[in-house]
N, CA and C atoms as a LAMMPS dump frame, in Angstrom:
ITEM: TIMESTEP
0
ITEM: NUMBER OF ATOMS
585
ITEM: BOX BOUNDS ff ff ff
-5.0000000000000000e+02 5.0000000000000000e+02
-5.0000000000000000e+02 5.0000000000000000e+02
-5.0000000000000000e+02 5.0000000000000000e+02
ITEM: ATOMS id mol type element x y z
1 1 1 N 380.756 -299.297 295.335
2 1 2 C 379.311 -299.58 295.2
3 1 3 C 378.609 -299.48 296.112
4 2 1 N 376.98 -299.106 295.169
5 2 2 C 375.864 -298.858 295.974
6 2 3 C 375.714 -299.791 296.733
7 3 1 N 375.472 -299.454 298.544
8 3 2 C 374.68 -300.271 299.711
9 3 3 C 374.055 -300.992 299.415
10 4 1 N 372.913 -300.458 298.703
11 4 2 C 372.162 -301.269 298.445
12 4 3 C 372.246 -302.379 297.57
13 5 1 N 372.941 -302.552 296.509
14 5 2 C 373.699 -303.637 295.673
15 5 3 C 374.581 -304.483 296.556
16 6 1 N 375.551 -303.972 297.332
17 6 2 C 376.399 -304.546 298.074
18 6 3 C 375.572 -305.633 299.1
19 7 1 N 374.417 -305.059 299.22
20 7 2 C 373.999 -305.946 300.449
21 7 3 C 373.009 -307.425 299.709
22 8 1 N 373.109 -306.977 298.741
23 8 2 C 372.057 -307.915 297.439
24 8 3 C 373.421 -309.574 297.592
25 9 1 N 374.722 -308.699 297.547
26 9 2 C 376.005 -309.902 297.014
27 9 3 C 375.975 -310.879 298.017
28 10 1 N 375.226 -312.08 297.564
29 10 2 C 375.282 -313.431 298.958
30 10 3 C 377.042 -313.621 298.837
31 11 1 N 377.152 -313.378 300.43
32 11 2 C 378.568 -313.718 301.157
33 11 3 C 378.588 -315.382 300.875
34 12 1 N 379.999 -315.967 300.262
35 12 2 C 379.77 -317.103 300.305
36 12 3 C 380.55 -317.607 301.682
37 13 1 N 379.666 -318.58 302.72
38 13 2 C 380.378 -319.333 303.862
39 13 3 C 381.941 -320.096 303.516
40 14 1 N 382.77 -319.417 304.435
41 14 2 C 384.386 -320.842 304.417
42 14 3 C 384.119 -321.514 304.513
43 15 1 N 384.684 -322.249 303.456
44 15 2 C 384.851 -323.789 303.761
45 15 3 C 385.169 -324.373 304.548
46 16 1 N 385.069 -325.648 305.722
47 16 2 C 385.545 -325.947 306.612
48 16 3 C 386.506 -326.357 306.369
49 17 1 N 387.761 -326.206 307.305
50 17 2 C 389.391 -326.758 306.915
51 17 3 C 389.235 -327.957 306.398
52 18 1 N 388.566 -328.817 307.381
53 18 2 C 388.813 -330.216 306.761
54 18 3 C 388.671 -330.709 305.176
55 19 1 N 387.859 -329.378 304.825
56 19 2 C 387.816 -329.635 303.127
57 19 3 C 388.724 -329.272 301.87
58 20 1 N 389.258 -328.064 302.815
59 20 2 C 390.213 -327.169 302.392
60 20 3 C 391.607 -328.161 302.22
61 21 1 N 391.638 -329.088 303.289
62 21 2 C 393.134 -329.924 303.197
63 21 3 C 392.968 -331.289 302.285
64 22 1 N 391.129 -331.6 302.124
65 22 2 C 391.027 -332.369 301.583
66 22 3 C 391.523 -332.295 300.469
67 23 1 N 390.589 -331.187 299.559
68 23 2 C 391.086 -330.778 298.706
69 23 3 C 392.787 -330.262 298.114
70 24 1 N 393.189 -329.992 298.754
71 24 2 C 394.862 -329.401 298.606
72 24 3 C 395.433 -330.821 298.708
73 25 1 N 394.889 -332.353 299.729
74 25 2 C 395.989 -333.448 299.116
75 25 3 C 395.151 -334.39 298.432
76 26 1 N 394.239 -333.888 297.624
77 26 2 C 393.615 -334.697 296.924
78 26 3 C 394.536 -335.711 295.666
79 27 1 N 395.205 -334.833 294.664
80 27 2 C 396.197 -335.65 294.003
81 27 3 C 396.988 -336.622 294.46
82 28 1 N 397.765 -336.05 295.606
83 28 2 C 398.572 -337.136 296.203
84 28 3 C 398.082 -338.313 296.958
85 29 1 N 397.049 -338.37 297.529
86 29 2 C 395.483 -339.123 297.861
87 29 3 C 395.377 -339.754 297.031
88 30 1 N 395.423 -339.56 295.829
89 30 2 C 394.743 -340.707 294.72
90 30 3 C 395.586 -341.328 294.492
91 31 1 N 397.06 -341.036 293.971
92 31 2 C 398.506 -341.55 293.937
93 31 3 C 398.475 -342.404 295.16
94 32 1 N 398.524 -342.347 296.309
95 32 2 C 398.959 -343.35 297.327
96 32 3 C 397.964 -344.512 297.073
97 33 1 N 396.341 -344.213 296.583
98 33 2 C 395.518 -345.321 296.197
99 33 3 C 396.278 -346.251 295.203
100 34 1 N 397.073 -345.903 294.315
101 34 2 C 397.785 -346.607 293.358
102 34 3 C 399.01 -347.029 293.848
103 35 1 N 399.421 -346.787 294.859
104 35 2 C 400.566 -347.38 295.49
105 35 3 C 400.597 -349.078 295.725
106 36 1 N 401.242 -349.325 294.714
107 36 2 C 401.837 -350.768 294.353
108 36 3 C 401.027 -351.637 295.796
109 37 1 N 402.136 -351.221 297.017
110 37 2 C 401.583 -351.832 298.303
111 37 3 C 400.019 -352.019 298.958
112 38 1 N 399.98 -350.824 298.986
113 38 2 C 398.856 -350.291 299.623
114 38 3 C 397.304 -350.611 298.557
115 39 1 N 397.629 -350.495 297.349
116 39 2 C 396.713 -351.01 296.014
117 39 3 C 396.519 -352.552 296.463
118 40 1 N 397.459 -353.391 296.265
119 40 2 C 397.319 -354.877 296.784
120 40 3 C 396.678 -355.024 298.175
121 41 1 N 397.107 -354.53 299.197
122 41 2 C 396.651 -354.429 300.689
123 41 3 C 395.079 -354.235 300.376
124 42 1 N 394.722 -353.254 299.99
125 42 2 C 393.348 -352.786 299.73
126 42 3 C 392.561 -354.173 299.046
127 43 1 N 393.052 -354.542 298.238
128 43 2 C 392.089 -355.763 297.379
129 43 3 C 392.406 -357.258 298.048
130 44 1 N 393.267 -357.355 298.708
131 44 2 C 393.68 -358.293 299.526
132 44 3 C 394.327 -359.479 298.699
133 45 1 N 394.947 -359.091 297.336
134 45 2 C 396.474 -359.885 296.59
135 45 3 C 398.036 -359.295 297.45
136 46 1 N 398.241 -359.065 298.303
137 46 2 C 399.258 -358.77 298.753
138 46 3 C 399.76 -360.171 299.092
139 47 1 N 401.209 -360.501 299.348
140 47 2 C 401.837 -361.396 300.155
141 47 3 C 402.132 -361.402 300.889
142 48 1 N 402.318 -361.888 302.095
143 48 2 C 403.178 -361.884 303.666
144 48 3 C 404.276 -361.173 303.553
145 49 1 N 405.168 -361.708 303.017
146 49 2 C 406.49 -360.774 302.854
147 49 3 C 406.403 -359.354 302.546
148 50 1 N 406.092 -359.328 301.332
149 50 2 C 405.792 -357.652 300.671
150 50 3 C 404.535 -356.677 302.05
151 51 1 N 403.839 -357.463 302.543
152 51 2 C 403.093 -356.766 303.496
153 51 3 C 403.722 -356.246 304.782
154 52 1 N 404.763 -357.423 304.632
155 52 2 C 405.591 -356.89 305.936
156 52 3 C 406.646 -356.107 306.202
157 53 1 N 407.092 -355.975 304.68
158 53 2 C 407.884 -354.667 304.007
159 53 3 C 407.215 -353.344 303.978
160 54 1 N 406.088 -353.298 303.635
161 54 2 C 404.854 -352.62 303.781
162 54 3 C 404.71 -352.048 305.288
163 55 1 N 404.295 -352.772 306.157
164 55 2 C 404.378 -352.467 307.316
165 55 3 C 405.873 -351.776 307.991
166 56 1 N 406.864 -352.388 307.319
167 56 2 C 407.89 -351.768 308.076
168 56 3 C 408.344 -350.163 307.393
169 57 1 N 408.372 -350.449 306.618
170 57 2 C 408.506 -348.934 305.688
171 57 3 C 407.042 -347.765 306.719
172 58 1 N 406.165 -348.38 306.883
173 58 2 C 405.057 -347.857 307.171
174 58 3 C 405.695 -346.755 308.439
175 59 1 N 406.145 -347.903 309.562
176 59 2 C 407.006 -347.718 310.873
177 59 3 C 407.662 -346.717 310.426
178 60 1 N 408.845 -346.713 309.866
179 60 2 C 409.86 -345.705 309.584
180 60 3 C 409.691 -344.571 309.399
181 61 1 N 408.312 -344.162 308.992
182 61 2 C 407.259 -343.385 309.106
183 61 3 C 407.072 -342.953 310.079
184 62 1 N 405.938 -343.496 310.588
185 62 2 C 405.196 -343.413 311.95
186 62 3 C 405.758 -342.789 313.003
187 63 1 N 406.62 -343.638 312.955
188 63 2 C 407.325 -343.82 314.486
189 63 3 C 408.037 -342.076 314.514
190 64 1 N 409.123 -341.473 313.68
191 64 2 C 409.042 -339.984 313.944
192 64 3 C 408.069 -338.858 313.724
193 65 1 N 406.993 -339.259 312.98
194 65 2 C 405.902 -338.06 312.47
195 65 3 C 405.189 -338.327 314.047
196 66 1 N 404.787 -338.957 314.367
197 66 2 C 403.647 -339.037 315.265
198 66 3 C 403.916 -338.336 316.407
199 67 1 N 404.792 -338.28 317.028
200 67 2 C 405.216 -337.089 317.638
201 67 3 C 405.314 -335.305 317.501
202 68 1 N 406.027 -335.369 316.267
203 68 2 C 405.914 -334.042 315.852
204 68 3 C 404.459 -333.904 315.547
205 69 1 N 403.376 -334.237 315.047
206 69 2 C 402.233 -334.158 314.898
207 69 3 C 401.167 -334.182 316.005
208 70 1 N 401.934 -334.636 317.498
209 70 2 C 401.152 -334.252 318.743
210 70 3 C 400.233 -334.806 318.872
211 71 1 N 400.569 -336.466 318.201
212 71 2 C 399.785 -337.826 318.523
213 71 3 C 400.274 -338.505 319.562
214 72 1 N 399.726 -339.633 320.15
215 72 2 C 400.081 -340.245 321.428
216 72 3 C 400.927 -341.545 321.09
217 73 1 N 401.625 -342.139 319.679
218 73 2 C 402.279 -343.151 319.265
219 73 3 C 401.563 -344.414 319.293
220 74 1 N 400.052 -344.599 319.362
221 74 2 C 399.392 -345.459 318.926
222 74 3 C 399.399 -346.073 317.99
223 75 1 N 399.541 -345.334 316.599
224 75 2 C 399.73 -345.914 315.444
225 75 3 C 401.181 -346.657 315.249
226 76 1 N 402.032 -346.293 315.979
227 76 2 C 403.559 -346.957 316.323
228 76 3 C 403.47 -348.084 316.567
229 77 1 N 402.883 -347.725 317.868
230 77 2 C 402.691 -349.114 318.982
231 77 3 C 402.032 -350.239 318.13
232 78 1 N 400.78 -349.858 317.446
233 78 2 C 400.234 -350.983 316.615
234 78 3 C 401.096 -351.71 315.36
235 79 1 N 402.091 -351.04 314.76
236 79 2 C 402.903 -351.313 313.811
237 79 3 C 403.91 -352.301 314.295
238 80 1 N 404.661 -352.062 315.495
239 80 2 C 405.69 -353.033 316.361
240 80 3 C 404.641 -354.254 316.395
241 81 1 N 403.798 -354.134 317.134
242 81 2 C 402.719 -355.238 317.865
243 81 3 C 402.976 -356.468 316.086
244 82 1 N 402.194 -355.684 314.914
245 82 2 C 402.117 -356.616 314.012
246 82 3 C 403.285 -356.665 313.111
247 83 1 N 404.488 -356.502 313.174
248 83 2 C 405.732 -356.361 312.817
249 83 3 C 406.444 -357.616 313.686
250 84 1 N 406.115 -357.526 314.843
251 84 2 C 406.202 -358.838 315.974
252 84 3 C 405.584 -360.351 315.196
253 85 1 N 404.379 -360.224 315.067
254 85 2 C 403.714 -361.286 314.467
255 85 3 C 404.125 -361.65 313.52
256 86 1 N 404.834 -360.648 312.307
257 86 2 C 405.309 -360.506 311.18
258 86 3 C 406.287 -361.724 310.973
259 87 1 N 407.339 -362.167 312.184
260 87 2 C 408.806 -362.586 312.717
261 87 3 C 409.569 -361.374 312.667
262 88 1 N 409.316 -360.194 312.894
263 88 2 C 410.548 -359.307 313.05
264 88 3 C 410.411 -359.05 314.709
265 89 1 N 412.136 -359.706 314.778
266 89 2 C 412.499 -359.031 316.351
267 89 3 C 412.405 -357.63 316.643
268 90 1 N 412.218 -356.921 318.336
269 90 2 C 411.822 -355.494 318.218
270 90 3 C 413.561 -355.125 318.365
271 91 1 N 414.596 -355.83 317.929
272 91 2 C 415.741 -355.375 317.489
273 91 3 C 415.942 -354.853 316.181
274 92 1 N 415.081 -355.718 315.441
275 92 2 C 415.364 -355.524 313.614
276 92 3 C 413.93 -354.314 313.74
277 93 1 N 412.877 -354.322 314.397
278 93 2 C 412.54 -352.884 314.319
279 93 3 C 413.044 -351.956 314.393
280 94 1 N 413.557 -351.57 315.477
281 94 2 C 414.133 -350.544 316.166
282 94 3 C 415.26 -350.18 315.147
283 95 1 N 415.751 -351.021 314.453
284 95 2 C 417.298 -350.449 313.451
285 95 3 C 416.116 -350.446 312.099
286 96 1 N 414.9 -350.232 311.968
287 96 2 C 414.432 -350.033 310.652
288 96 3 C 415.078 -348.81 310.215
289 97 1 N 414.968 -348.655 308.752
290 97 2 C 415.045 -346.628 308.659
291 97 3 C 414.08 -345.696 308.849
292 98 1 N 414.154 -344.369 309.648
293 98 2 C 413.351 -343.543 309.548
294 98 3 C 413.509 -342.614 308.839
295 99 1 N 411.938 -342 308.7
296 99 2 C 411.944 -340.953 307.565
297 99 3 C 412.534 -339.849 308.077
298 100 1 N 413.423 -338.836 307.797
299 100 2 C 413.82 -337.662 307.967
300 100 3 C 412.913 -336.248 308.582
301 101 1 N 413.407 -335.829 309.478
302 101 2 C 411.954 -335.184 310.011
303 101 3 C 411.872 -333.99 308.711
304 102 1 N 410.054 -334.197 308.972
305 102 2 C 409.481 -333.128 308.29
306 102 3 C 409.374 -331.59 308.419
307 103 1 N 409.855 -331.112 307.437
308 103 2 C 410.085 -329.75 307.436
309 103 3 C 409.004 -328.494 307.827
310 104 1 N 407.882 -328.894 309.065
311 104 2 C 406.278 -328.266 308.993
312 104 3 C 407.136 -327.24 309.923
313 105 1 N 407.559 -327.146 310.759
314 105 2 C 407.7 -326.025 312.13
315 105 3 C 406.505 -327.019 313.239
316 106 1 N 406.656 -326.072 314.239
317 106 2 C 405.964 -326.598 315.977
318 106 3 C 405.159 -325.909 315.808
319 107 1 N 403.92 -325.423 314.884
320 107 2 C 402.961 -324.514 315.623
321 107 3 C 401.613 -325.24 315.73
322 108 1 N 400.969 -324.892 316.587
323 108 2 C 399.639 -325.998 316.576
324 108 3 C 399.156 -325.924 315.497
325 109 1 N 398.541 -325.121 314.31
326 109 2 C 397.88 -325.341 312.96
327 109 3 C 398.983 -326.142 312.397
328 110 1 N 400.209 -326.421 312.18
329 110 2 C 401.067 -326.74 311.454
330 110 3 C 401.244 -328.636 312.041
331 111 1 N 400.854 -328.669 313.301
332 111 2 C 401.011 -329.975 314.043
333 111 3 C 399.673 -330.495 313.73
334 112 1 N 398.297 -330.079 313.861
335 112 2 C 397.495 -330.319 313.131
336 112 3 C 397.169 -330.774 311.512
337 113 1 N 397.879 -329.919 310.962
338 113 2 C 397.797 -330.323 309.293
339 113 3 C 398.835 -331.602 309.375
340 114 1 N 399.716 -332.06 309.831
341 114 2 C 400.12 -333.104 309.818
342 114 3 C 399.091 -334.368 310.447
343 115 1 N 398.582 -333.844 311.168
344 115 2 C 397.858 -335.278 312.424
345 115 3 C 396.723 -335.177 311.373
346 116 1 N 396.426 -334.551 310.482
347 116 2 C 395.274 -334.696 309.313
348 116 3 C 395.421 -335.702 308.634
349 117 1 N 396.753 -335.647 308.431
350 117 2 C 397.114 -337.024 307.363
351 117 3 C 397.093 -338.386 308.133
352 118 1 N 397.61 -338.513 309.152
353 118 2 C 397.644 -339.492 310.251
354 118 3 C 396.421 -340.165 310.195
355 119 1 N 395.262 -339.193 310.746
356 119 2 C 394.166 -339.037 311.288
357 119 3 C 393.503 -340.046 310.208
358 120 1 N 393.273 -339.34 309.221
359 120 2 C 392.495 -340.001 307.469
360 120 3 C 392.986 -341.139 307.392
361 121 1 N 394.256 -341.327 307.359
362 121 2 C 394.736 -342.602 307.335
363 121 3 C 394.479 -343.938 307.936
364 122 1 N 394.127 -343.259 309.239
365 122 2 C 393.772 -344.784 310.111
366 122 3 C 392.62 -345.006 309.316
367 123 1 N 391.147 -343.786 309.199
368 123 2 C 389.875 -344.2 308.5
369 123 3 C 390.107 -345.068 307.424
370 124 1 N 391.148 -344.839 306.467
371 124 2 C 391.387 -345.61 305.481
372 124 3 C 391.7 -347.193 305.517
373 125 1 N 392.828 -347.05 306.629
374 125 2 C 393.229 -348.57 307.217
375 125 3 C 392.28 -349.672 307.17
376 126 1 N 391.28 -348.735 307.867
377 126 2 C 390.082 -350.163 308.333
378 126 3 C 389.518 -350.385 307.302
379 127 1 N 389.095 -349.872 306
380 127 2 C 388.507 -350.676 304.979
381 127 3 C 389.742 -351.933 304.194
382 128 1 N 390.719 -351.283 304.503
383 128 2 C 392.107 -352.229 303.65
384 128 3 C 392.042 -353.502 304.746
385 129 1 N 392.366 -353.496 306.051
386 129 2 C 392.001 -354.607 307.442
387 129 3 C 391.226 -355.376 306.761
388 130 1 N 389.988 -354.894 306.416
389 130 2 C 389.137 -356.036 305.958
390 130 3 C 389.366 -356.955 304.286
391 131 1 N 390.408 -356.531 303.712
392 131 2 C 390.083 -357.676 302.781
393 131 3 C 391.74 -357.797 302.697
394 132 1 N 392.271 -357.933 304.061
395 132 2 C 393.365 -358.607 303.717
396 132 3 C 393.105 -360.174 304.408
397 133 1 N 394.094 -361.562 303.928
398 133 2 C 393.366 -362.305 304.913
399 133 3 C 393.682 -362.649 306.346
400 134 1 N 392.786 -363.473 306.792
401 134 2 C 392.995 -363.414 308.419
402 134 3 C 393.826 -363.503 308.871
403 135 1 N 394.715 -364.495 308.601
404 135 2 C 395.99 -364.93 309.365
405 135 3 C 397.318 -363.453 309.077
406 136 1 N 396.936 -362.09 308.69
407 136 2 C 397.609 -361.089 308.72
408 136 3 C 396.974 -360.512 309.92
409 137 1 N 398.198 -360.056 310.528
410 137 2 C 398.188 -359.286 311.656
411 137 3 C 397.857 -357.781 310.928
412 138 1 N 396.615 -357.011 311.811
413 138 2 C 395.948 -356.001 311.015
414 138 3 C 395.785 -354.785 312.043
415 139 1 N 396.592 -355.084 313.806
416 139 2 C 396.277 -353.766 314.522
417 139 3 C 396.621 -352.706 313.791
418 140 1 N 397.279 -352.313 313.256
419 140 2 C 397.884 -351.005 312.519
420 140 3 C 396.922 -350.984 311.875
421 141 1 N 396.255 -351.477 311.097
422 141 2 C 395.336 -351.015 309.874
423 141 3 C 394.215 -351.01 310.59
424 142 1 N 393.506 -351.831 311.229
425 142 2 C 391.666 -351.813 311.894
426 142 3 C 392.038 -351.026 312.908
427 143 1 N 393.185 -350.324 313.867
428 143 2 C 393.059 -349.624 314.856
429 143 3 C 392.523 -350.239 315.947
430 144 1 N 391.923 -349.225 316.926
431 144 2 C 391.194 -350.23 317.97
432 144 3 C 389.685 -349.778 318.03
433 145 1 N 389.591 -349.642 316.758
434 145 2 C 387.608 -349.878 316.269
435 145 3 C 386.957 -348.423 316.986
436 146 1 N 388.051 -347.397 316.997
437 146 2 C 387.363 -345.658 317.865
438 146 3 C 387.706 -345.183 316.821
439 147 1 N 388.316 -345.243 315.66
440 147 2 C 388.573 -343.571 314.91
441 147 3 C 387.707 -342.957 314.085
442 148 1 N 386.622 -343.286 313.993
443 148 2 C 385.417 -342.454 313.561
444 148 3 C 384.931 -341.587 314.495
445 149 1 N 384.837 -342.009 315.687
446 149 2 C 384.389 -340.948 317.429
447 149 3 C 385.972 -340.036 317.084
448 150 1 N 387.645 -340.544 316.877
449 150 2 C 388.75 -339.845 317.043
450 150 3 C 388.009 -338.535 315.604
451 151 1 N 388.317 -339.1 314.863
452 151 2 C 387.755 -338.35 313.64
453 151 3 C 387.292 -336.891 313.769
454 152 1 N 385.863 -337.177 314.698
455 152 2 C 385.184 -336.198 314.58
456 152 3 C 385.886 -335.185 315.564
457 153 1 N 386.301 -336.199 316.718
458 153 2 C 387.059 -334.651 317.774
459 153 3 C 388.035 -334.014 317.18
460 154 1 N 388.411 -334.783 316.021
461 154 2 C 390.006 -334.107 315.554
462 154 3 C 389.78 -333.14 314.767
463 155 1 N 388.448 -333.32 314.295
464 155 2 C 387.849 -332.269 313.036
465 155 3 C 387.305 -331.256 313.782
466 156 1 N 387.156 -331.419 315.122
467 156 2 C 386.513 -330.176 315.934
468 156 3 C 387.861 -329.234 316.358
469 157 1 N 388.711 -330.109 316.705
470 157 2 C 389.739 -329.444 317.133
471 157 3 C 390.36 -328.598 316.268
472 158 1 N 390.413 -329.161 314.996
473 158 2 C 391.329 -328.53 314.099
474 158 3 C 390.326 -327.095 313.396
475 159 1 N 389.047 -327.321 313.431
476 159 2 C 388.21 -326.109 313.271
477 159 3 C 388.001 -325.108 313.967
478 160 1 N 387.941 -325.618 315.625
479 160 2 C 388.199 -324.631 316.42
480 160 3 C 389.581 -323.734 316.559
481 161 1 N 390.835 -324.36 316.267
482 161 2 C 391.811 -324.028 315.881
483 161 3 C 392.249 -323.129 315.029
484 162 1 N 392.507 -323.535 314.208
485 162 2 C 392.994 -322.783 313.168
486 162 3 C 391.547 -322.057 312.164
487 163 1 N 391.762 -321.039 313.206
488 163 2 C 390.511 -319.801 312.61
489 163 3 C 391.252 -319.028 311.593
490 164 1 N 391.849 -318.299 311.874
491 164 2 C 392.691 -317.606 310.973
492 164 3 C 393.051 -317.971 309.387
493 165 1 N 393.504 -316.815 308.958
494 165 2 C 393.569 -316.774 307.395
495 165 3 C 395.28 -317.656 307.658
496 166 1 N 396.215 -317.192 308.42
497 166 2 C 397.433 -317.776 308.607
498 166 3 C 397.584 -318.917 308.808
499 167 1 N 396.746 -319.158 310.082
500 167 2 C 396.572 -320.517 310.608
501 167 3 C 396.09 -321.952 309.775
502 168 1 N 395.065 -321.425 309.145
503 168 2 C 394.519 -322.065 308.098
504 168 3 C 395.61 -322.447 306.983
505 169 1 N 396.216 -321.208 306.248
506 169 2 C 397.615 -320.945 305.762
507 169 3 C 398.27 -322.537 306.187
508 170 1 N 398.92 -322.415 307.593
509 170 2 C 399.784 -322.853 307.638
510 170 3 C 399.686 -324.625 308.079
511 171 1 N 398.26 -324.969 308.37
512 171 2 C 397.822 -326.133 308.431
513 171 3 C 397.963 -327.021 306.972
514 172 1 N 397.379 -326.259 305.821
515 172 2 C 397.005 -326.909 304.938
516 172 3 C 398.528 -326.99 304.348
517 173 1 N 399.623 -326.131 304.543
518 173 2 C 401.323 -325.928 303.99
519 173 3 C 401.696 -327.302 304.825
520 174 1 N 401.633 -328.056 306.314
521 174 2 C 402.033 -328.753 306.747
522 174 3 C 400.93 -329.985 306.302
523 175 1 N 399.625 -330.116 305.886
524 175 2 C 399.3 -331.39 305.411
525 175 3 C 399.646 -331.92 304.298
526 176 1 N 399.973 -330.773 303.097
527 176 2 C 400.483 -330.903 301.534
528 176 3 C 402.103 -331.969 302.187
529 177 1 N 402.757 -330.792 302.973
530 177 2 C 404.363 -331.852 303.058
531 177 3 C 404.283 -332.586 303.513
532 178 1 N 403.393 -333.298 304.688
533 178 2 C 403.095 -334.635 305.441
534 178 3 C 402.934 -335.444 304.017
535 179 1 N 401.862 -335.349 303.858
536 179 2 C 401.788 -336.509 302.716
537 179 3 C 402.527 -336.697 301.634
538 180 1 N 403.255 -335.366 301.11
539 180 2 C 403.911 -335.897 300.071
540 180 3 C 405.159 -336.103 300.582
541 181 1 N 405.579 -336.025 302.006
542 181 2 C 406.822 -336.579 302.415
543 181 3 C 406.485 -338.257 302.758
544 182 1 N 405.556 -338.792 302.761
545 182 2 C 405.166 -340.085 302.846
546 182 3 C 404.882 -340.512 301.762
547 183 1 N 404.392 -340.272 300.911
548 183 2 C 405.021 -340.595 299.536
549 183 3 C 405.667 -341.121 299.052
550 184 1 N 406.662 -340.05 299.189
551 184 2 C 408.121 -339.977 298.414
552 184 3 C 408.821 -341.349 299.806
553 185 1 N 408.261 -341.451 300.835
554 185 2 C 409.1 -342.515 301.716
555 185 3 C 408.493 -343.724 301.56
556 186 1 N 407.123 -344.154 301.248
557 186 2 C 406.742 -344.976 300.641
558 186 3 C 407.059 -345.804 299.215
559 187 1 N 407.777 -344.958 298.784
560 187 2 C 408.242 -345.79 297.068
561 187 3 C 409.423 -346.405 297.868
562 188 1 N 409.6 -346.489 298.248
563 188 2 C 411.065 -347.655 298.386
564 188 3 C 410.915 -348.492 299.86
565 189 1 N 409.628 -349.092 299.428
566 189 2 C 408.968 -350.083 300.676
567 189 3 C 409.76 -351.532 300.531
568 190 1 N 410.063 -351.985 299.826
569 190 2 C 410.487 -353.199 299.445
570 190 3 C 409.639 -354.49 298.865
571 191 1 N 409.161 -353.792 297.678
572 191 2 C 408.383 -355.14 296.956
573 191 3 C 408.584 -356.04 296.842
574 192 1 N 408.749 -357.162 297.906
575 192 2 C 408.966 -358.169 297.866
576 192 3 C 408.403 -359.494 298.77
577 193 1 N 408.087 -360.508 298.406
578 193 2 C 407.138 -361.496 299.323
579 193 3 C 408.381 -362.643 299.642
580 194 1 N 409.661 -362.219 299.822
581 194 2 C 410.386 -362.944 300.104
582 194 3 C 410.413 -363.267 301.121
583 195 1 N 410.744 -364.31 302.254
584 195 2 C 410.336 -364.287 303.418
585 195 3 C 412.002 -364.396 304.152
């Protein structure tokens, strides 16, 4: 190609990785919005027993996945707190089924791809928490009130760490795997309001 012509062709900036991950997981994300438990929690129509079951199943995902994603376990701790307030004993919580290990590898980009799913869910949980009855414990969903600040810090780390094509691809694969595993895991959440 003639150099003068090549100089006139605009170079498209590479999209931020968070947008790549958002687009790669959007179909799964939309399906999770329609998940019967999360949809009813979001509109405030979920019963207490079904809510307990939803959180119990969520704990079975978060407890093994948070450490794998390099997270500090705060979401799992909040889930334990809420489940105790919903009537489960510590022994019953410890005996809850747990998700099999994610097949994502242990590199930093893969950990960040998995963390992207959990960090994004924390932001969405705050919206859900506001719709629930005031008598429901919502520490897990509402977080500790600083998720937006954590999200900004997470995005900066994600973008600064995953700069190469291979790193971005690894993070994307891990995000898709994490979200797909979460969706499958939550299919068997025990939709019942029985106490």
